[in-house]
C-alpha positions in Angstrom: 71.5 -208.8 -43.6 71.5 -205.6 -42.0 67.9 -206.2 -40.7 69.3 -209.6 -39.1 71.6 -207.8 -37.4 69.3 -205.4 -35.8 66.8 -208.2 -34.9 70.4 -210.6 -33.1 71.4 -206.7 -31.3 68.5 -206.1 -30.1 67.5 -209.4 -28.6 70.9 -209.7 -27.0 69.5 -206.8 -25.3 66.3 -207.7 -24.1 68.1 -210.7 -22.9 70.9 -208.8 -21.0 68.3 -206.4 -19.4 66.2 -209.4 -18.4 68.9 -211.3 -16.7 70.5 -208.0 -14.8 67.0 -207.2 -13.3 66.7 -211.2 -12.4 69.9 -211.3 -10.1 68.2 -208.8 -7.5 66.3 -210.1 -4.7 64.3 -208.0 -2.3 64.4 -209.3 1.6 61.5 -207.6 3.5 61.7 -207.8 7.1 59.4 -208.0 10.2 58.9 -204.2 11.5 61.0 -205.1 15.0 63.3 -202.8 15.0 63.8 -199.5 14.4 64.8 -199.1 9.9 68.2 -198.0 10.8 68.7 -201.0 13.1 67.0 -203.3 11.1 69.5 -202.6 8.4 72.3 -202.9 10.5 71.3 -206.1 12.4 70.1 -207.7 9.0 73.2 -206.1 7.2 75.4 -210.0 7.6 72.2 -212.0 6.6 72.6 -209.3 3.3 76.2 -210.5 2.8 76.0 -214.1 3.1 73.1 -214.8 0.7 74.9 -211.9 -1.7 78.4 -214.1 -1.0 76.2 -217.4 -1.7 73.7 -216.9 -4.3 75.1 -214.0 -6.9 72.2 -212.0 -6.2 72.0 -208.6 -5.2 69.8 -209.0 -2.4 67.6 -205.5 -1.3 66.7 -205.1 3.1 63.2 -204.2 2.5 62.0 -202.5 6.2 58.6 -201.0 6.9 57.4 -198.9 9.6 54.6 -201.0 10.8 53.3 -204.7 10.8 50.8 -203.5 9.0 52.7 -202.3 6.1 55.0 -205.3 6.2 51.7 -208.1 6.1 50.6 -205.9 3.5 53.7 -205.6 0.6 54.0 -209.6 1.8 49.8 -210.4 1.0 50.5 -208.2 -2.3 53.3 -210.4 -3.0 56.1 -207.5 -3.8 58.5 -209.1 -1.9 60.1 -212.2 -3.7 61.0 -213.0 0.4 60.2 -212.0 3.6 61.6 -213.0 7.3 59.3 -213.6 10.3 58.9 -215.6 13.1 56.2 -217.5 12.1 
């Protein structure tokens, strides 16, 4: 009986940890603006997406296009926002 309770407790904690991780998404944006300005520019989009989806959205701003495309190619962010 005691082993069963421990097993269910571990399983519940694992599920909660996975759910918390799954509720955060990363949106990578082009290096059109400096980092501080890009954060300001994309803040309304971030708030809108968080309101509509219920997920926490992290805006990822790279220093230049090379780092942006390298991250996008390696599928580091879940979403990318660019002009193409």
